[in-house]
N, C-alpha and C positions, 0 to 999 in steps of 0.2 A: 501493499499500500506504498503512498504518497500523501504525503499533508502541504498545503496552501494556507496562504493565511491572508485577508481583507482587512483594513481596516476604514471604518466611515462614519460618518458625521452624521445622527438622528437630530433633526431643530422640533422643537414641540412646538403644536400651532398658538401654545400662549400658555405665558409663565405658569410652572404646577408650584405655587407654594404649600405647602404642609408644616406643621407645628415648631419644627428645627432647619427648613431651608427654601431654597426655591431654586427649578429649577429647566431651565428656558432650551437645555440639550445635552447630550448625550452621548458620549460613542461605543460606537458597537465592533468588535471583531470577530468578523465572521472565519471560522475555522473548512476546512473544503479538503477531503480525505475523498480518494481518486482507487479504484481498485478495479482491475481490469476493463475501462474505459469507461466506469460509469462511479460518480458524484454523490454523497451525503455532504452535507450542510448543519453545524451549528453555530449559533450565536454565544458570547457572551460582552456582556455590555458593563462600559465603568459605573464606578458606587464609590460616592465618596463615605456613605459611612462604612461599607466593608475593607475602605481602606486600595481600593482595587479604578488605576490609569490606566490609561492605554497602555505607557511602556513596560506593564506591568500582567496585563494582562498577553502583548503578544509575547514575551520573551517568557509566562508560561505555556502557553499555546503551543508555541515553539517546542516548547521540551516534550508537553504531552506526543505535539505530532509528530515528535522524531519515536519518541516509544511505542506509538499505533505501527509505527512502520518496520516493525520487528516483528511482529504477526504475520503470518500465511495468507490470510483472509480477515474481511470488518466481522464474518462470527466469532472465530477465536479473540480477536481484540475485544468485544464487545463479553463475552462469558468473562473475560480477564474481569471485566475492570468493573462487572456484576459484584465481583465475588470480593470485589478490594488491593485487583493487581494490576497494574507494577507496585511495588510495594508502599513507595513513595504517595501511594492514592489518596491514602490520608492524611497527608504534613499536602496537598493541593486545594485549593481555593476551592468551594464544590461549584461556584457556576462554572469554574473551570472542568468539570469533569463532569456535570448538566451540558456545557456545551460538547464533549468530545463524547458522549454519550449521545447527544441530541443527532452528532452526524454519523456515527454509527450506525445506528437505529434506522434514519435517511438511508440510508444503501444497503443496509442488509434487507432493509424492504425495496426499494427499489431493486435488488438482483433478484429479489423471491418472486418480484410483483404484490407483495402484501404491502399494506396497508399501516401504522405505526400501530394503530388500536388495535386492529387484530394480532399483530405478535406479543402483544400485551396478553390475550384471550379476550377481547369484547368483538362480538361478532358484527356491534352494527356501528356505523362513526356515530359517537359522541355527538350532543348538541345538547347545548347549557345557554339555561338565560345570562348574561355576563351584568355583573355591576358594572356603574360609570362613573367615572372619577371627577368629584366638583371640589376647586381644593380652596381655600383661604381665598376667599376674594371679599370684592363687594356686595350688597345685599342683590342693588336692584342689578345687579349682571351673576348671580346665584341665580336668583330667580327666574332671567330669562335664561339662563342655560336650561334651567332645568326642564321648561314652559318645553326648550326644544329637545330635550333626550326625550320627554313622554311623546312627544310629537311623533319623533325616529320611533317609536316602539319604545326605547327600555323602559323594563316593569322592575330594575334596581339599581339606586341612586347611593353610592358614596361618597358622604361626607367629607371632607377633611376639618378637622379640628385641633384646637390647642392654641387659641390668641392666649395673649396679655391677660387680656380682661373676657370669660367665661360666658360673661353677655352676650359676647358677639358672636361665640358659635349657638347661643343658642335663640340669639334672635335669624341665623342665618340656617339652621334648620328648620325654622319655623315660617321664614320667606321661601323654601324651597317643599313644605310638606303645601301651603295654601297653593304652589304653580306645579306641584304633581301631583296631588291630592290620594291618587289611586297607585303610585310609587312603594315600593318596597323601600326603606332607609338605613342604611350602614353606616356609623359614626366611626372614625377613626382620627385621634389625637395624634398615635405615634408618641404614647408613653408622654403628654404631654402634663398629667395632671397629679398631682401628690393624691393618697388617699382618702385625704378630707376631702380633697375638692371634690376629688372619682365617685364618692358618696353623697354628697350633695345635687348633685349634677344629674349623676341617674337617674333619680326617679323625675326630675323635671323630660332628660330626653325620652323617657321612655312613656311620660304623657301626651311628647308629640309623636309617638309613634315609630319610634326609631327600632330596629326589627332585634341589635345588635351591636352592639360594639368592640371596634378591633383594639389592642391594650392600652386601654386608657390611663395605665401608671408604666411610669421607670420601670425598662428592665433590670432584670439582675438583683431581681427579691423575686423568684416564681412563686412564694410561700405568703407574701402578700396577695399576690395576683391572684393563687388558688382560694384564700379566706378571702378577698372583695367580692369573686365570682361565685362564692356561695353567699353570700350576701343579696349581691345586686338584683334590682326587679328588671335588667335587661339580659340574654343574654352574651358574657364576656369571650370573648375568643385573642388567643392569645397568640402572638405577631413575634416582636423584634426577643421573646422570651421564650419562643417557640423556633428553634433557629434546623435541631438534628434530630433521633430517634432517642438520645439519651430524655434531650430536654421535653420531648413531649412524651414522654415515657413518667415522667414525675408531674407531670400538671392533667393527665390521663384521668379520668371521673373527677376533674377539680374545676379546671375551666369547660363552659359548652362548644370551646370550638378553639381549634389548630389552624392557622392561617398556615399553608406550605407554599412554600413558592423551590420551584425546580433550583432557581440556580443559589438558597439560600440554603436548602438539604444536600445540594448534590443532584441531583436527576429526578428520573423516573422511575427505576428503581427507589432509588431511596424513598421517595416519596410511594409506592404502595407499601416499604416495609412500616410507614407511619399508621396509613391505614391500617392497614395489619394491625398495630398494638392498638390501636385505640379503638378496635370494634368490636361493640358489646359495652363500652368503659360510660357509653353516656354522652366522652369529647360525640364530635361531629367536627370531619374536612371541612374545610376551604382552601380552593386551589386560588393564588394571588397571583401576582406580578411584577416583578421593574417595566419600568417604560421601554419597549424595545421593540422591534420592526414581529412582525407576520411570522419572519423563521421564528424568531425566540419564543412568542408565544404558543407558535405548537404542538411544542412535544407535551406540555400540560392541559390543550386543547382535547389531546388525546387525551386523556385520561378525567375529561370536564366530569362524567357521567356520574364519575363517580363522589362526587361533593356534594352537600349540601347547600354550599354558596360557593360561585365562582366570580371570582373578578380578576377578569382574563381582557382584561381593558386597554395595554399598555399600547398598541400601532394605534389604537385608535386615537392617544394623545395628538400623534404627530403629522406634523405636516406636510410629508408625504412619507409613506410607506413604501420601502421598498422591493418589499414583499409582499406576496396576493394569495390569500387562500384558505383562511381561516373565516370570515366576513368580521359579524361582531358589529356593521352598521347601522342595524335595526334594531342593537339589543339582545341579540343572536350569535354564539357564538358555534362554527360546526368544524366537524373534524373530516380530512376529505377523505373520500375514499379512493382515492386513488393512492400508487405505491409508495412505502416513504412517512414523511412527514403529513406529504400532499401542496407543498406552498414550493413559489416557483420565482424566482428574482425575477422584476417587473422589466421586459424585452428580452431579457435572456430564454435561453432555449432549453426546455428540456429534454434531461439524457436518462432514458430508465434500460438496464435491457431487454 
C-alpha cells in the first residue's frame, strides 16, 4: 500500500462562538491510502482544544501512512488497527487513528463492493435526523437562524451556551423556542458552568422545553458530573468528560448520555466498543463531531442508527464542503449504499474496483 497527504482549509459560513472560543476556519489533512489502483480516504482536522495543529497532524499522519505501507493489503492493516497494532497505536492521538481507520474502511469497502455500514454489520444504510448548531450569537440572529432551520426541515437544534451572563443563555433559548416551537432543543455550555450554576439553571431550561444538556460543568471531575446528573431535571450528556472507553465505563449508569466523537475516541471500532459498554446501563449514545467536511463526517454517519442523538452537522457549518455524499441539508444525514464511505470529492472521478 501507498499513502499520501493533502492539507486544505475549511472556512465556516460564519464565525461559530462557543463558551471557550470562536472559530472561523479549520484546517483538514486528508490521508489517502492506495492499493492495486483503488484509493481510500480519511480526514483529520486541527483542534486547539486537543492541541493538534497542521504541522503535528501532517507529521503523525505521515508516520501512520508509513506504518500502513508495511502491510500487504488494507484488510490486514485494518484488522491490526482494530486490535491496537502497531504498538504505538495507543500513543497516537485518537483523531489520527480515526482518520487512518476511515481511509482503510473506505478502501476495503471499495475493494469488496460493500458500504462501510455493511462491513460493520448493518444491512440498510443508516438514516438519522441530525441536530444543527446555533452558536452564541445575538438574540435576533439566533431567532432568524432557528426559523430558517425549521423551514429547512431540521427537527433538532443544538444551542451553545456559557456566556458570562447566564441570563443571555436563557433568553437565547427562549427566542429560539419561540422561533421554532416544534424543534427538539439540546443545550451545550461546553463545561462553562459551576455545579451551583448548573443546579440553578437547568430547571429553567427544562421549563423552556430543552430535551438534554451536554457537559454543563467543567471537565475533570466526573464524580461531580455524575452527581449532578442524578439530580438534574434534564438528561445530562457527558462530552469532554467522556473521551475514551475507560471514561465512559466510569460514567455508565450515572449520566443519561455520552457524546462519542470518532476523533475523540479513536474511530469507528472504538465507538462500537463504547456503545457495547453502555448497552443496558441506562446511559445512551450520542454521536457528535468536530467541524469537518463530509469526508470527516461520513464514518460516524455509517453508525448513526445506533445513537439516540445524532449531532452530525460539522459539514453543514462550512462555506464550501469539498466532499459530498451524506446529505444533511434538510436535517437528515444518510449513509450511502455505495462502496466504502460513499463520499466523493467535488469534481473528482470516483475510483472503485
